[in-house]
N, CA, C and O atoms as a GROMACS GRO file, in nm:
protein
  412
    1MET      N    1  -0.605  -1.772  -0.392
    1MET     CA    2  -0.492  -1.711  -0.461
    1MET      C    3  -0.458  -1.579  -0.393
    1MET      O    4  -0.547  -1.501  -0.359
    2TYR      N    5  -0.329  -1.554  -0.373
    2TYR     CA    6  -0.285  -1.428  -0.318
    2TYR      C    7  -0.148  -1.392  -0.375
    2TYR      O    8  -0.082  -1.475  -0.438
    3ALA      N    9  -0.108  -1.268  -0.352
    3ALA     CA   10   0.021  -1.220  -0.401
    3ALA      C   11   0.080  -1.124  -0.298
    3ALA      O   12   0.009  -1.066  -0.217
    4ILE      N   13   0.212  -1.110  -0.303
    4ILE     CA   14   0.282  -1.011  -0.222
    4ILE      C   15   0.330  -0.904  -0.319
    4ILE      O   16   0.406  -0.934  -0.412
    5VAL      N   17   0.287  -0.779  -0.299
    5VAL     CA   18   0.327  -0.669  -0.386
    5VAL      C   19   0.404  -0.566  -0.306
    5VAL      O   20   0.388  -0.554  -0.184
    6ARG      N   21   0.489  -0.491  -0.377
    6ARG     CA   22   0.569  -0.386  -0.315
    6ARG      C   23   0.527  -0.252  -0.374
    6ARG      O   24   0.531  -0.234  -0.496
    7THR      N   25   0.487  -0.159  -0.289
    7THR     CA   26   0.454  -0.025  -0.332
    7THR      C   27   0.476   0.071  -0.216
    7THR      O   28   0.444   0.039  -0.102
    8GLY      N   29   0.529   0.187  -0.245
    8GLY     CA   30   0.552   0.287  -0.141
    8GLY      C   31   0.655   0.245  -0.039
    8GLY      O   32   0.651   0.292   0.075
    9GLY      N   33   0.749   0.157  -0.076
    9GLY     CA   34   0.852   0.113   0.017
    9GLY      C   35   0.805   0.008   0.117
    9GLY      O   36   0.879  -0.027   0.209
   10LYS      N   37   0.683  -0.042   0.099
   10LYS     CA   38   0.630  -0.144   0.189
   10LYS      C   39   0.580  -0.263   0.108
   10LYS      O   40   0.560  -0.252  -0.013
   11GLN      N   41   0.559  -0.375   0.175
   11GLN     CA   42   0.508  -0.495   0.110
   11GLN      C   43   0.370  -0.528   0.167
   11GLN      O   44   0.347  -0.517   0.287
   12TYR      N   45   0.279  -0.568   0.077
   12TYR     CA   46   0.143  -0.599   0.117
   12TYR      C   47   0.101  -0.734   0.061
   12TYR      O   48   0.134  -0.766  -0.053
   13GLN      N   49   0.029  -0.813   0.140
   13GLN     CA   50  -0.030  -0.937   0.092
   13GLN      C   51  -0.171  -0.903   0.045
   13GLN      O   52  -0.252  -0.852   0.121
   14VAL      N   53  -0.200  -0.933  -0.083
   14VAL     CA   54  -0.329  -0.898  -0.141
   14VAL      C   55  -0.394  -1.021  -0.202
   14VAL      O   56  -0.326  -1.114  -0.246
   15ALA      N   57  -0.527  -1.020  -0.205
   15ALA     CA   58  -0.604  -1.126  -0.267
   15ALA      C   59  -0.720  -1.059  -0.342
   15ALA      O   60  -0.762  -0.950  -0.304
   16PRO      N   61  -0.772  -1.123  -0.447
   16PRO     CA   62  -0.882  -1.062  -0.523
   16PRO      C   63  -1.004  -1.036  -0.434
   16PRO      O   64  -1.044  -1.120  -0.354
   17GLY      N   65  -1.062  -0.916  -0.451
   17GLY     CA   66  -1.181  -0.879  -0.377
   17GLY      C   67  -1.157  -0.805  -0.247
   17GLY      O   68  -1.252  -0.752  -0.189
   18GLU      N   69  -1.033  -0.798  -0.200
   18GLU     CA   70  -1.010  -0.729  -0.074
   18GLU      C   71  -0.962  -0.586  -0.097
   18GLU      O   72  -0.914  -0.552  -0.205
   19ARG      N   73  -0.975  -0.504   0.009
   19ARG     CA   74  -0.931  -0.365   0.003
   19ARG      C   75  -0.804  -0.350   0.085
   19ARG      O   76  -0.789  -0.414   0.190
   20VAL      N   77  -0.713  -0.265   0.037
   20VAL     CA   78  -0.588  -0.242   0.107
   20VAL      C   79  -0.555  -0.093   0.096
   20VAL      O   80  -0.575  -0.031  -0.008
   21ARG      N   81  -0.503  -0.036   0.207
   21ARG     CA   82  -0.461   0.104   0.208
   21ARG      C   83  -0.311   0.112   0.191
   21ARG      O   84  -0.237   0.056   0.271
   22VAL      N   85  -0.266   0.181   0.085
   22VAL     CA   86  -0.124   0.193   0.055
   22VAL      C   87  -0.085   0.341   0.056
   22VAL      O   88  -0.172   0.429   0.065
   23GLU      N   89   0.045   0.367   0.048
   23GLU     CA   90   0.092   0.505   0.038
   23GLU      C   91   0.032   0.568  -0.088
   23GLU      O   92  -0.002   0.497  -0.182
   24LYS      N   93   0.020   0.700  -0.089
   24LYS     CA   94  -0.050   0.772  -0.196
   24LYS      C   95   0.006   0.737  -0.334
   24LYS      O   96   0.127   0.741  -0.356
   25LEU      N   97  -0.086   0.704  -0.426
   25LEU     CA   98  -0.054   0.677  -0.565
   25LEU      C   99  -0.124   0.779  -0.653
   25LEU      O  100  -0.230   0.830  -0.616
   26ALA      N  101  -0.066   0.809  -0.767
   26ALA     CA  102  -0.126   0.904  -0.860
   26ALA      C  103  -0.251   0.841  -0.922
   26ALA      O  104  -0.252   0.722  -0.954
   27GLY      N  105  -0.354   0.922  -0.940
   27GLY     CA  106  -0.478   0.875  -1.000
   27GLY      C  107  -0.598   0.927  -0.924
   27GLY      O  108  -0.585   0.978  -0.813
   28SER      N  109  -0.714   0.912  -0.986
   28SER     CA  110  -0.836   0.958  -0.920
   28SER      C  111  -0.926   0.838  -0.891
   28SER      O  112  -0.902   0.727  -0.939
   29VAL      N  113  -1.028   0.862  -0.811
   29VAL     CA  114  -1.119   0.754  -0.770
   29VAL      C  115  -1.186   0.694  -0.894
   29VAL      O  116  -1.236   0.767  -0.980
   30GLY      N  117  -1.185   0.561  -0.902
   30GLY     CA  118  -1.244   0.491  -1.015
   30GLY      C  119  -1.142   0.446  -1.118
   30GLY      O  120  -1.173   0.361  -1.202
   31ASP      N  121  -1.021   0.501  -1.115
   31ASP     CA  122  -0.917   0.461  -1.210
   31ASP      C  123  -0.869   0.320  -1.179
   31ASP      O  124  -0.870   0.275  -1.064
   32THR      N  125  -0.826   0.251  -1.284
   32THR     CA  126  -0.767   0.118  -1.268
   32THR      C  127  -0.616   0.132  -1.281
   32THR      O  128  -0.566   0.194  -1.375
   33ILE      N  129  -0.544   0.074  -1.185
   33ILE     CA  130  -0.398   0.079  -1.191
   33ILE      C  131  -0.343  -0.063  -1.192
   33ILE      O  132  -0.411  -0.159  -1.156
   34GLU      N  133  -0.219  -0.072  -1.236
   34GLU     CA  134  -0.152  -0.201  -1.249
   34GLU      C  135  -0.028  -0.200  -1.161
   34GLU      O  136   0.060  -0.116  -1.179
   35LEU      N  137  -0.020  -0.292  -1.066
   35LEU     CA  138   0.096  -0.306  -0.979
   35LEU      C  139   0.184  -0.416  -1.037
   35LEU      O  140   0.144  -0.531  -1.046
   36THR      N  141   0.306  -0.378  -1.078
   36THR     CA  142   0.394  -0.474  -1.144
   36THR      C  143   0.507  -0.524  -1.055
   36THR      O  144   0.579  -0.616  -1.092
   37ASP      N  145   0.525  -0.464  -0.937
   37ASP     CA  146   0.627  -0.510  -0.843
   37ASP      C  147   0.570  -0.625  -0.759
   37ASP      O  148   0.543  -0.609  -0.640
   38VAL      N  149   0.553  -0.740  -0.823
   38VAL     CA  150   0.496  -0.857  -0.757
   38VAL      C  151   0.611  -0.947  -0.712
   38VAL      O  152   0.688  -0.995  -0.795
   39LEU      N  153   0.623  -0.969  -0.582
   39LEU     CA  154   0.734  -1.046  -0.526
   39LEU      C  155   0.703  -1.194  -0.514
   39LEU      O  156   0.794  -1.276  -0.518
   40LEU      N  157   0.574  -1.228  -0.498
   40LEU     CA  158   0.535  -1.368  -0.480
   40LEU      C  159   0.392  -1.385  -0.528
   40LEU      O  160   0.307  -1.298  -0.506
   41VAL      N  161   0.365  -1.499  -0.592
   41VAL     CA  162   0.229  -1.534  -0.633
   41VAL      C  163   0.203  -1.675  -0.584
   41VAL      O  164   0.279  -1.767  -0.615
   42ALA      N  165   0.094  -1.694  -0.508
   42ALA     CA  166   0.057  -1.826  -0.458
   42ALA      C  167  -0.082  -1.860  -0.509
   42ALA      O  168  -0.178  -1.786  -0.487
   43ASP      N  169  -0.091  -1.973  -0.580
   43ASP     CA  170  -0.219  -2.019  -0.634
   43ASP      C  171  -0.239  -2.164  -0.590
   43ASP      O  172  -0.198  -2.258  -0.659
   44GLY      N  173  -0.301  -2.181  -0.475
   44GLY     CA  174  -0.319  -2.316  -0.420
   44GLY      C  175  -0.186  -2.373  -0.375
   44GLY      O  176  -0.119  -2.317  -0.289
   45GLU      N  177  -0.147  -2.486  -0.436
   45GLU     CA  178  -0.020  -2.550  -0.402
   45GLU      C  179   0.098  -2.491  -0.480
   45GLU      O  180   0.213  -2.511  -0.442
   46LYS      N  181   0.069  -2.417  -0.588
   46LYS     CA  182   0.175  -2.360  -0.672
   46LYS      C  183   0.216  -2.223  -0.620
   46LYS      O  184   0.136  -2.130  -0.619
   47VAL      N  185   0.341  -2.210  -0.576
   47VAL     CA  186   0.393  -2.084  -0.525
   47VAL      C  187   0.511  -2.042  -0.612
   47VAL      O  188   0.605  -2.119  -0.632
   48THR      N  189   0.504  -1.919  -0.665
   48THR     CA  190   0.611  -1.865  -0.748
   48THR      C  191   0.675  -1.748  -0.674
   48THR      O  192   0.608  -1.651  -0.640
   49ILE      N  193   0.805  -1.761  -0.649
   49ILE     CA  194   0.879  -1.656  -0.578
   49ILE      C  195   0.972  -1.589  -0.677
   49ILE      O  196   1.045  -1.656  -0.749
   50GLY      N  197   0.968  -1.457  -0.681
   50GLY     CA  198   1.052  -1.381  -0.773
   50GLY      C  199   1.189  -1.353  -0.716
   50GLY      O  200   1.212  -1.363  -0.595
   51GLN      N  201   1.280  -1.318  -0.807
   51GLN     CA  202   1.416  -1.284  -0.766
   51GLN      C  203   1.461  -1.158  -0.837
   51GLN      O  204   1.536  -1.173  -0.934
   52PRO      N  205   1.424  -1.037  -0.801
   52PRO     CA  206   1.339  -1.004  -0.688
   52PRO      C  207   1.190  -1.003  -0.722
   52PRO      O  208   1.108  -1.015  -0.631
   53VAL      N  209   1.153  -0.989  -0.851
   53VAL     CA  210   1.010  -0.985  -0.886
   53VAL      C  211   0.977  -1.102  -0.976
   53VAL      O  212   1.065  -1.157  -1.043
   54VAL      N  213   0.850  -1.141  -0.978
   54VAL     CA  214   0.802  -1.249  -1.064
   54VAL      C  215   0.783  -1.192  -1.205
   54VAL      O  216   0.711  -1.094  -1.224
   55ASP      N  217   0.849  -1.253  -1.305
   55ASP     CA  218   0.841  -1.205  -1.442
   55ASP      C  219   0.700  -1.224  -1.497
   55ASP      O  220   0.642  -1.332  -1.488
   56GLY      N  221   0.646  -1.116  -1.554
   56GLY     CA  222   0.515  -1.121  -1.618
   56GLY      C  223   0.396  -1.117  -1.524
   56GLY      O  224   0.282  -1.119  -1.569
   57ALA      N  225   0.420  -1.111  -1.395
   57ALA     CA  226   0.308  -1.108  -1.299
   57ALA      C  227   0.264  -0.964  -1.277
   57ALA      O  228   0.346  -0.872  -1.273
   58LYS      N  229   0.132  -0.946  -1.262
   58LYS     CA  230   0.080  -0.813  -1.232
   58LYS      C  231  -0.049  -0.826  -1.153
   58LYS      O  232  -0.119  -0.928  -1.159
   59VAL      N  233  -0.078  -0.722  -1.080
   59VAL     CA  234  -0.200  -0.716  -0.999
   59VAL      C  235  -0.279  -0.595  -1.047
   59VAL      O  236  -0.229  -0.482  -1.048
   60MET      N  237  -0.404  -0.619  -1.086
   60MET     CA  238  -0.492  -0.512  -1.130
   60MET      C  239  -0.577  -0.467  -1.012
   60MET      O  240  -0.635  -0.550  -0.941
   61ALA      N  241  -0.583  -0.336  -0.990
   61ALA     CA  242  -0.658  -0.281  -0.877
   61ALA      C  243  -0.732  -0.155  -0.921
   61ALA      O  244  -0.693  -0.089  -1.017
   62ARG      N  245  -0.838  -0.124  -0.848
   62ARG     CA  246  -0.917  -0.004  -0.874
   62ARG      C  247  -0.905   0.089  -0.755
   62ARG      O  248  -0.914   0.045  -0.640
   63ILE      N  249  -0.883   0.219  -0.781
   63ILE     CA  250  -0.873   0.317  -0.674
   63ILE      C  251  -1.013   0.344  -0.619
   63ILE      O  252  -1.102   0.387  -0.692
   64VAL      N  253  -1.030   0.319  -0.489
   64VAL     CA  254  -1.160   0.335  -0.424
   64VAL      C  255  -1.166   0.468  -0.349
   64VAL      O  256  -1.272   0.529  -0.339
   65GLU      N  257  -1.050   0.512  -0.296
   65GLU     CA  258  -1.050   0.631  -0.211
   65GLU      C  259  -0.912   0.696  -0.213
   65GLU      O  260  -0.810   0.627  -0.212
   66GLN      N  261  -0.910   0.829  -0.215
   66GLN     CA  262  -0.788   0.908  -0.197
   66GLN      C  263  -0.816   0.999  -0.078
   66GLN      O  264  -0.903   1.086  -0.086
   67ASP      N  265  -0.744   0.981   0.031
   67ASP     CA  266  -0.776   1.056   0.152
   67ASP      C  267  -0.652   1.073   0.238
   67ASP      O  268  -0.541   1.036   0.199
   68LYS      N  269  -0.673   1.131   0.357
   68LYS     CA  270  -0.567   1.144   0.455
   68LYS      C  271  -0.602   1.060   0.577
   68LYS      O  272  -0.720   1.046   0.612
   69ALA      N  273  -0.501   1.005   0.642
   69ALA     CA  274  -0.521   0.923   0.761
   69ALA      C  275  -0.549   1.014   0.882
   69ALA      O  276  -0.545   1.137   0.870
   70ARG      N  277  -0.576   0.952   0.996
   70ARG     CA  278  -0.599   1.029   1.118
   70ARG      C  279  -0.472   1.105   1.156
   70ARG      O  280  -0.361   1.065   1.121
   71LYS      N  281  -0.491   1.215   1.228
   71LYS     CA  282  -0.378   1.299   1.265
   71LYS      C  283  -0.292   1.231   1.372
   71LYS      O  284  -0.342   1.173   1.468
   72VAL      N  285  -0.161   1.239   1.351
   72VAL     CA  286  -0.064   1.189   1.449
   72VAL      C  287  -0.002   1.312   1.513
   72VAL      O  288   0.052   1.398   1.444
   73LEU      N  289  -0.010   1.321   1.647
   73LEU     CA  290   0.046   1.435   1.718
   73LEU      C  291   0.190   1.407   1.757
   73LEU      O  292   0.223   1.297   1.802
   74VAL      N  293   0.275   1.508   1.740
   74VAL     CA  294   0.415   1.500   1.778
   74VAL      C  295   0.439   1.609   1.881
   74VAL      O  296   0.422   1.727   1.851
   75PHE      N  297   0.479   1.571   2.001
   75PHE     CA  298   0.500   1.667   2.108
   75PHE      C  299   0.642   1.651   2.160
   75PHE      O  300   0.684   1.542   2.200
   76LYS      N  301   0.717   1.763   2.159
   76LYS     CA  302   0.854   1.762   2.209
   76LYS      C  303   0.862   1.856   2.329
   76LYS      O  304   0.799   1.961   2.332
   77LYS      N  305   0.941   1.815   2.429
   77LYS     CA  306   0.955   1.896   2.549
   77LYS      C  307   1.090   1.870   2.612
   77LYS      O  308   1.139   1.757   2.616
   78LYS      N  309   1.151   1.977   2.662
   78LYS     CA  310   1.273   1.962   2.741
   78LYS      C  311   1.242   2.015   2.881
   78LYS      O  312   1.199   2.129   2.897
   79ARG      N  313   1.264   1.932   2.978
   79ARG     CA  314   1.225   1.970   3.114
   79ARG      C  315   1.309   2.087   3.165
   79ARG      O  316   1.428   2.097   3.138
   80ARG      N  317   1.243   2.171   3.238
   80ARG     CA  318   1.303   2.287   3.306
   80ARG      C  319   1.358   2.392   3.209
   80ARG      O  320   1.426   2.484   3.254
   81LYS      N  321   1.332   2.382   3.082
   81LYS     CA  322   1.387   2.479   2.986
   81LYS      C  323   1.278   2.564   2.920
   81LYS      O  324   1.308   2.661   2.851
   82GLY      N  325   1.153   2.529   2.940
   82GLY     CA  326   1.045   2.605   2.879
   82GLY      C  327   1.028   2.575   2.730
   82GLY      O  328   0.961   2.650   2.659
   83TYR      N  329   1.088   2.466   2.684
   83TYR     CA  330   1.081   2.428   2.541
   83TYR      C  331   0.969   2.329   2.520
   83TYR      O  332   0.973   2.217   2.572
   84ARG      N  333   0.867   2.371   2.444
   84ARG     CA  334   0.755   2.283   2.411
   84ARG      C  335   0.714   2.308   2.266
   84ARG      O  336   0.692   2.423   2.227
   85VAL      N  337   0.706   2.202   2.187
   85VAL     CA  338   0.664   2.212   2.047
   85VAL      C  339   0.559   2.104   2.022
   85VAL      O  340   0.579   1.988   2.056
   86LYS      N  341   0.448   2.145   1.963
   86LYS     CA  342   0.341   2.050   1.930
   86LYS      C  343   0.314   2.060   1.781
   86LYS      O  344   0.280   2.166   1.730
   87ASN      N  345   0.330   1.949   1.711
   87ASN     CA  346   0.304   1.942   1.567
   87ASN      C  347   0.207   1.829   1.539
   87ASN      O  348   0.192   1.736   1.619
   88GLY      N  349   0.142   1.837   1.424
   88GLY     CA  350   0.053   1.730   1.380
   88GLY      C  351   0.085   1.694   1.237
   88GLY      O  352   0.137   1.775   1.161
   89HIS      N  353   0.053   1.570   1.200
   89HIS     CA  354   0.078   1.524   1.064
   89HIS      C  355  -0.032   1.429   1.020
   89HIS      O  356  -0.073   1.341   1.096
   90ARG      N  357  -0.081   1.447   0.896
   90ARG     CA  358  -0.180   1.357   0.839
   90ARG      C  359  -0.121   1.299   0.711
   90ARG      O  360  -0.101   1.372   0.614
   91GLN      N  361  -0.095   1.170   0.711
   91GLN     CA  362  -0.035   1.103   0.595
   91GLN      C  363  -0.142   1.073   0.490
   91GLN      O  364  -0.249   1.023   0.523
   92GLU      N  365  -0.112   1.104   0.364
   92GLU     CA  366  -0.205   1.073   0.256
   92GLU      C  367  -0.196   0.925   0.220
   92GLU      O  368  -0.089   0.865   0.227
   93TYR      N  369  -0.310   0.868   0.181
   93TYR     CA  370  -0.312   0.727   0.143
   93TYR      C  371  -0.408   0.707   0.027
   93TYR      O  372  -0.490   0.793  -0.005
   94THR      N  373  -0.395   0.591  -0.036
   94THR     CA  374  -0.484   0.548  -0.144
   94THR      C  375  -0.541   0.413  -0.104
   94THR      O  376  -0.467   0.321  -0.070
   95ALA      N  377  -0.674   0.400  -0.109
   95ALA     CA  378  -0.739   0.272  -0.082
   95ALA      C  379  -0.763   0.202  -0.215
   95ALA      O  380  -0.823   0.260  -0.306
   96LEU      N  381  -0.715   0.078  -0.226
   96LEU     CA  382  -0.726   0.001  -0.349
   96LEU      C  383  -0.817  -0.120  -0.328
   96LEU      O  384  -0.816  -0.182  -0.221
   97GLU      N  385  -0.896  -0.152  -0.429
   97GLU     CA  386  -0.972  -0.277  -0.431
   97GLU      C  387  -0.907  -0.367  -0.534
   97GLU      O  388  -0.900  -0.332  -0.652
   98ILE      N  389  -0.860  -0.483  -0.492
   98ILE     CA  390  -0.787  -0.573  -0.581
   98ILE      C  391  -0.887  -0.644  -0.671
   98ILE      O  392  -0.981  -0.707  -0.622
   99LYS      N  393  -0.866  -0.635  -0.803
   99LYS     CA  394  -0.956  -0.696  -0.900
   99LYS      C  395  -0.908  -0.835  -0.941
   99LYS      O  396  -0.983  -0.933  -0.932
  100GLU      N  397  -0.782  -0.844  -0.988
  100GLU     CA  398  -0.732  -0.975  -1.032
  100GLU      C  399  -0.582  -0.981  -1.019
  100GLU      O  400  -0.512  -0.880  -1.019
  101ILE      N  401  -0.533  -1.105  -1.008
  101ILE     CA  402  -0.390  -1.133  -1.001
  101ILE      C  403  -0.358  -1.225  -1.118
  101ILE      O  404  -0.416  -1.333  -1.131
  102SER      N  405  -0.264  -1.183  -1.202
  102SER     CA  406  -0.224  -1.269  -1.314
  102SER      C  407  -0.075  -1.295  -1.304
  102SER      O  408   0.004  -1.204  -1.279
  103ALA      N  409  -0.038  -1.421  -1.323
  103ALA     CA  410   0.102  -1.459  -1.309
  103ALA      C  411   0.168  -1.486  -1.442
  103ALA      O  412   0.286  -1.520  -1.447
   0.00000   0.00000   0.00000
């Protein structure tokens, strides 16, 4: 069984027992959250596709980690002008452990 959920402007394929890193969600480590933007639920041969979401479907997940990703360096330069800018960015994320999918 698996589902396609939408969170943080992205879509993720999730299945019970797996971990997934999504854009930062409110909550602390150990909290249980409910993802209700379920776009598709597949259970063996039975596939339910929402328009745009599946009515009554939800995915229960537990927050495992709240952290920042590795630093991404941004370097800008214009040749022969002496213009150089170096910036860094660390995107915050939430690691979720999928508990159950109910349709």
